[in-house]
N, C-alpha and C positions, 0 to 999 in steps of 0.2 A: 304745538298746535293743539287746539281743542277740537276733537273729532267726535261726531254722533254717528254710530252705526244703527240703523232702523232694520228691525226683523218683524216678521209676523208672529212669532212664538219664540219663547225662550225659557220658560219655567223648567222644562227639562231639555237641556242641550243636546241629549243624544236623540231627540225625537226625530231628526232628519239632517239631511247634509248642509242645508243652509244654516241651521242653528250651530252645528259643530263647526262649520267654517267661520261663522261669525265670531264665535268664542275664541277660536285659534287666531284670527286676524286681529281681535281686540287685545289679546295678550301680547301679540308680537308688537303692536303699535305702542302699548304701554311700556314694553322693555325698551323701545327706542325713545322714550321720554315724552311721548304725545299724551295728552289729557284725554283719554278715551273712554267713551260710555256707550252703552247700548240703549235704544228706546224700542220698547215692544209693547204688546197688549196682553191681557189675560182676562179671564172670567173668575172672579172670586165672589160668590154670594155673600160672604161675610163683610165685605166692604161696599160703601155706597158707589153706585154707577157712576162712570166718568170721573173718577179721583185718581190722582197719582199716588204711587208709593215708590220708594227708592230703597234699593238693597245693594250691599257691596259684599257678597259672598263667594263670588267666583273670580276674584282678583281684580275687578273693575266695577264701577256703578253701572246698575240696571234701573231704568225708569219704567215701571209698569203702568199702563193705563187700563183701569178696569172697565171692561165693556159688557154691557147686559147680553144676555143670551139672544134675545130677539134681534139685537143690532149684528151679533156675529154670525148669524145664520140667514139674515136677510141678504138677497142678491144685491140691491142698490147700496147697502150700507157698506159694503166691502170697498167701495170706490167713492161713496157719496155719503158722508155722514158728518152733517154740519157741527154736531157737538164735539166729535173727535177733532174736527177742523179746529175749533175754538181752543180745545185743550192744548192741541199741538202748538198753535201759535203762542198761547201763554207760555208753555215751557221753552219755546225757542226764544221768546223775548227775555225770558228770564235768565237763560243759561248762555245765551249767545255763542253757539259753536262757530268755529271758523270753517269747518268743512262738515259736510253731510254726506254719508255714504248709504245708499239705500240698497240693501241686500233682498228685500222683499217688501211690497208695499200691501199685501192682501190683508184686509181688515184694519189697515191703518188709515184709510180714506186718503183723498188725494186734493181735496180743495186747499188745504193748507199749503201745500207745495206750489199750487198756482198763485197764492198771494205771498209767498216767500220774497222778502224784500232783497235788494242788491246786498251783496256782502259775503254770505257763505257760499263757498264753492260746493257744488252738488254733482256727485258721482253716483250712478247706478250700475250694479251688476245684474245682468240678465240671468236670473236663477232658472226660468222655466219660461212657459208660454203663457202665463197667467194674464200679461197685459192685454192681449188680443184674443184669449181663449178663456172664457169664464170657468170652464171645467179644468183648465190648467194644463192638460197633457195632449190635447188635440185628438182625443178619441170622443166620437160622437155618442149619442144616446143609444145607438145600436152596436156600440164598442167597435166601430170601425174607425180607421185613420182618416181624419178631416184634411182637406186639402188646403183650408185657410179660411179666415173669417169673411162671412157675408151676413148681413143683418137678418135676412129672412131665414137662411139656414141655421144661424146661431139661435134665433128665437124659437124655432122649431125643436132644435136640440135641447134647450132649456125647458120646454113645455109650456112656453108663453103662449097665451091665446093671441090669435092673429087679428081680432076684433079690439075695438077700444074697451078699455075696462077703467073703472074708477079707482084712481090712486089719490094719495093726500094732495089736494089742491089742485087737481088737474085729471083730465081723461088721457090714457095713454095706451097705445097698442104695444104688442110684444115687440115688434121691430122697433119702434120708437125707444123702448127701454134699451135695447142693444145700441142704438145710435147715440143715445144719451150716454151711456157708459163709455162709449168710444170717444166722444167729444170731450168729456170730462178728463179721461186719461190722456188723451192726446194733448189737452191743454197744459195739464200738469207736466208732461215730460218735456215741454219746451223751457222749462226752468232746470232741466239737467244739462250740466256742461259737458260730461263725458260719460259714454256707456261703455261698459266693459263686459265682453261675453266670454266665458270660459271655453266655448267652442265656436269655431267658424260657422258651423250648421245653424246654431241658434241665433247668432249675429245676423246671418244672412236672412232668416225667416222674419226677424223683427224689422229689417230694412225693407224687405219686400212687402210687409204688412203696411208700411207707411208709417210707422211709429218712431223709427230711429234714423236719422239723417247719417248716411255713410261716412260722412267726413267727422262725425262725432263719435265714431264706434272704434274701440280697440279690442282685439282679440287676445286674451291672455288667460291662461288656465289658473286654477286655484293653487295656492300654497299649501304646504304641509309641514308639520313638525316631523323632523326626520328621525327615525330611530337609530340607535347605535349599530343594528344589524338585525336580519330576520331571525326569529326564534327558531331554536333547533327543532327538527322534526323526527318523529319516531318512524323508523324504517321498517319496523316489525308490522305495523298495523296494515290493514286493507287500504287499497287506493280509495281516496275520498273525494267526492264533488261537493261543493258547497254552494248555497245560495244565501245572501245576506241582504235584508232590506224588508220592506213591508210586503207581506205575503198578499197580494191582490192582483186582480185581473191585468191591469196595465203593465204590471211587472213581468207577466208571463210565466207565471209560476206553474201554471198547468201545462204549459208547453214543455218546461223542463221535466216534470213529473211524467208525463206521457212518454216523452223521448227516453228517459231513464228506464221506464218500464220495458221498453223494447230492447234494451241491452241486457241479455240475460246473464251476464257475467256474475257469478256469486261473490267474487272477490271486490266487487265495487260496493261503495256506500255513498249515500247521499244525506247531507245534513242541510236542514232549513233552519235558518237563524232569522227571527224576526216575529212579529205578530201579524195574525190574520186580519184583513180588513175588507170591507165590502166597497167597490168603487161607486161612489156618487149614489148610494142608496139601494144598489142592486144587490140584494143579499143572497146568501147561500153559497158563497164562493168556496169555502172550506168544504162543505157538503159535496159540491161538484168534484173536488179533488180527492173525496174519501177512498175511492177504489184504488187510487194510486197510493195513497199514504197506508194502506194496509200492507204494503210490500215491507218485509222485516228488514230489508236494507235501508229504508227511509227513517230517518230520524228527525222528530221536530224538537228543536231546542228552545224556541220561544225567543223573545226579545232579550237582549243582553244590554247592559250599559256600553256606551262607546268605548270606555277604557279597556274593555275585555275583548274588543274586535282583534287586536293583533294575536292574542292567544288563540282565539277561534280560528283565524286565518292560518296559524301554525298547524292547525289539526286537519287542514284540507290540502289537496294537491292541484286542484283545478277549480276556480271560481267561475260559475255561470251566470251571465247577465242576460236573460232571455226577453228583454223588454219589447213591448208591442208599440210603445209610443216613442217619438224621437227624444231620447234622454239628451241632457245638455252634457255634462262631464261629471258622472257620478263619483262621489269621494270614494266608494268602496272599491272601485277600479284601481285608483291611485294607491289606495291602502294594501291592495293585493299585490301590486308592483313592488312597493316597499318591502313586502314580506316575502318576495321571491316567488309569489304564485301566479302562474299564467292565468289568463282570463279568456273564456269563450263567451262571445258577446253578439247580440243581434247587430247586424249590418245596418244600423239606422242612427240618424241624429249624429250628435257628437261622439257616439261609440265607434263610428266608422273611422274617425281619425285618430282616436285615442288607442285602439287596439289594432296592432299591426300583425297581419295574419303570418303565422310561422315564426314570429320574433317574440312578442310578449304574449301571444295568445292566439286565437283563432276567430273568425267571423262566420255567421251563417244567416241566411235570410230570415228575418223576424216572422216568427209563428210558424216556421217550417219544422214540424215534428221530425219528419224523416231525416232532414239534413241534420239536425242536431243529434238524432240517434246514431247516425253514421259517425258524425264527429267524435262523440263520446266513445264509441265503439273502437274507432282506430287510435284515439288517444290512449284508451285502456290497454290495447295491444301493442302499443309503442310504434305503430306506424307513422304517428305524427308527434311532434314535441315542439315546446316553446318554454320560455322561461320568463321570471318576473323581470322588470325593468326599473330599478329604483332610481337609475340616472335620468330617467324621463320625468321624474317628479320635481317640482319646483319647491324649494325650501321657503318655509313662510317668512324667514327673515328677508329674503330677497322681495317677496309679495309685499311685506309691510313698507320697505324702502320704496318700491314702485309706487305704491298708493300715496305714501307721503309727498313724493314728487308730484303725483298727479293732483292731490288736494292743493298744493302750492302753486301749480301751473295753471289748473283749469281756469278757463274764463268764459263766461256765459256768451254764446253766440248772439249776435246783434239781431 
């Protein structure tokens, strides 16, 4: 079967969970004999805008559509770019895939999907909240958790004017821009045969938002390449807590740092793995955390290639995932399970179902510094314990077989 996986970025597959999973699934499908390729976008000033390039350097073909800077950063172009739509149509008419798997559509436009002819089966994995939240993580401009989409509220969150402003070919208000985005995305999603959500929480939110019909939703977690066994740990070192991911506000890094500072145990260490980033242009996040980073027990390790994650997890005893937004099903949590590392996670989103308190980890209220500090203290003192749970992780071979069946069985609803 000829399968195309669509991703919003892929030049650096270690950039995020969706890219890592996309590469893993593509390899597994290829191993099962399916003609699998990835379709994505990039920005390369050395190449003409809106042109395709094809590479095969990671074990399968990758088609890159070169998007200009202005289009990549414009609100409307992320879901409504007629030139991207044209180029996508040209590619699909030429290559004629039998199945299309949408892992993320941000930056890939949606008009081509609206006009996709009968034939290819279409599956979409619900990676985050981008389809109904332009900011992606349901945190508003005040960094508070949003209850859900409303045109006026979304327009204000994005800083759109409530009055009519001149846009190419028309006058449009901020709420009209939100409504237009909603209509275009809703229309495109009608072409999807089956939606797959890695967590029940994310699936429920898409159904409640009115974008995903409940009878076309399947809840199934990600698949992973299973290691032979967890790497050995050095029992002589101090107890070490770890965080792995983008160091930004929505991930709650400041919550972890403040809680760790309240636990005065000199035998504890904290390792931060990842790059610092500002959330939607709100700068100075690392500076805000500087007072806690000065603690000699805290080590900033920076970003590491995804292939080094198992070794990094072998160097920690507890992974903390203090997210403030309703995460879906973070890959790092599964990777910790495979490494035999328990996880302390915010009790929100898909994390609530993924981490079982007292079994494979612990849960605490999101943003609650005192609760996390107590949890870390109790864990360090041995008053509570948990273990990794590799048996809870789906092998990617099973995942590939599931999707191959789904690609073959999916039929577009009338």
